N, C-alpha and C positions, 0 to 999 in steps of 0.2 A: 474172779474166774467163775464163780458159781453162776453169775448172771449170764455170762457168755454161754455156759453149758445149757442153761434153760432156754436161751434163744435158739441155740442149735437144735435142741430137742423139739421145740415148737415148729421150727422150719421143716424138720424131717417129718413130723406128723402131718403138716400141711401138704407136703409133697406126696406123701403116701396116700392121702385122701384124694389128691388129683389123679393118681395112678389108678385108684380103685373106682373112680367115677365111671358110670356107664354112659355109653353114647346115646344121645337123644335123636330120635328120628324127626326130621324137619320136612316141611312141605317142599316140593320141587321148586317152587317160585319164591322161596324164602329170601334168598340172596338178592333177587331182582327187586322184591318189595323193600328190602332193607336199603338197597342203593337208592331207590326212588325217594324214600323217606329222608335219607341223608341229603340228597340233592335239594329237596324241598326245604329242608331245615336251613341249608346254606342260603337259599334264595330269601327265606324269611328273615334271616339275620342281616343280609344286605339291605333289605327293605326297611328294617327297623333301625337303621343307623340314624335316620332323622325322623323320630316319632312325631306324628302330627303334621307331617309335610307330605302332601299328596302330589306326587310327581306328575300323574296323568292330568290333573287339573292345571298345573303350571304349563305343561306341554301344550294342552289344548288352548289355553289362553294366549300363549306365545304365537301359535299358528293363526288365531283370529286376529291378533294385533298386526302380524306381518301382512296378512291379506288386506286388512283395512288400510294399512300404510301404503301398500302397493296400489290400491284403488285410488286413494287420495292423490298420490304422486302422479298416477296416470291421468286423472282428471285435470290436475294442475298443468301438466305438460300439454295436453290437448287444448286447453283453453288459453294458453299463452299466445301472444301476438306473434305471427310469423314475420312481421316487418322488422322486429327487433333483431331477429336472427340474421338478417342479411341474406343475400343470395350467394350462390357458389362462385359466380363470376367476380363479385366484389372481393371475396376472400382471395381468389387466385390473383387478381390484379394487385391487391395489397401486398401479398407475399412476394410476387415477382418484383414489385417496386422496392421493397425493403432489401431483398437479397440479391438483386442484380446490380451489376456495376456498369456505369456508362462508359467507363474507360476499360480497355483491355489490359489490366495490370498483370494478368497471369499469362502473358505471352512467353512461353518457354522455348520457343523456336529461336529466339535471338541469342 
């Protein structure tokens, strides 16, 4: 019981000290500065999740790779032979030949 009484006395002393503390004058922009520092701290913590990993270098490298891939594929398509592709009329005649029926088996009027 003696320990509990000592703890209670220490708590009362601490609370009394808080009541007697004087208010401190702060600058008008104190809270704005504090909020900005907290936001910057959060950003730094997110940035430090992968130390040594520079995301901007990876992003720029990926963009360069995609542009080069696009250029290579464009050159490949432009240099391919147009004879292999066939003409539009050939495709249409092939499709109509495959999907048309010589007999009218769908005569629903009978």
